[in-house]
N, C-alpha and C positions, 0 to 999 in steps of 0.2 A: 589552351586558355579556357575553352568551353568546358573541358573535363574538370578543371580546378574549380570553376564556378559551381558546377553541379555538385561536387563533393562538399564544398563550403555550405551551400544551401541545405543539402541533406543533413550534414552534421549539425548545423545550427538548429534546424527544425527538430531533430531528435533531442537535442539538449533542452530546448525550450519546452517540448512536450513532457519531458520527464522532470523538469525543474531541477535537474542535477547541475547543469552548467550555468544556468541563469541565476541561481541563488534564490529563486522563488519557491514558495511552498507548493506542495501537491494540491490538486483540486479534489473536491469531494468524490467525484466519479473515479479518479485515479486511486484514491485511498481505498474506496470500496472494492475496486478490482484487485488491488494488492492484498487486502484482507481476505477476500474470498479465495484468491489463489493460494495463500498460505493454508487456509483451512482445508482446501481440496487436495493439497499436496501431501497431507498426512494420509497414509494408506488406510487408516481406520475409519475415515469419514465416508459413509455410503451415500448420504445426501445432505444438501445444505440449502436452507431457505433463509434469505435475509429480507425481512419485511420492511425494515426501516434502517437507514444509515445516515447519520448527521455529523458532519465535521464541526467540532467545537472550537478548537484553537490549535495553532502550530507555532513552533519557534525553531530556529536553526539549532541543530545539535552542537553543543559546545566543543566536544572532544572527538567527534567522528563525523563522517559525511552524512548529509541528509537533514531531515527535520523530525523533531519529536512532536507528535500530534496527539491531541485528545479527541475522541469521537464517541458517539452513542451508537450502539448496534442493538437491534431487536430481531430475533429470528430463532431458528432451531437447527440442530445438526443431529443426524442419525449416525451413531457410532457403532462399530462392530460389537464391542463387548458391553457397552453401557446403554445402548438403545438411544431413544430420543432425548436430547439434552437442549434445554432452553439457553438462548443467548439473549441477555437483556441487561443493559447497563452501560456505564461509561467505561471506556477502555483507553489505553495509552500505548504508544509504541513509536518506533523509529521507522520512517519511510525514507528509502534511499534507492539510488540507481544500482541495481545488481548486475549479474551476468546478462549479456545481451542488451544492456541498458534498459531492462524492464524494471519498473518501480516495484520494490519489494517492501514487505512489512515485517518488522521484528518486534514482538510484544515486549513491553517493559514492565517490570514489577515496581509497584509503588510501596513506599514506607518501609 
């Protein structure tokens, strides 16, 4: 009985933290971490500096898991072939629970 309760509490906590099971949208810090993780996962990014990150709006994704969120990002990324590149403006993408239940970001193109 004690084991079941522990598993239930752990599972519920993970779901609420990731907003995947609760239906809630991701927090600004969660979004920033997922955005930075995606940027750093590309082997061409040597360094990344985010000076400002602001959550603007989120809505549940209609046809897939997660939320589509708009946010503002300001900073820079140093890339192997292109050198220093500015990041400045409003961006949009889907935030969802990926492998290992970590919040992930997938950019979306507009228009």
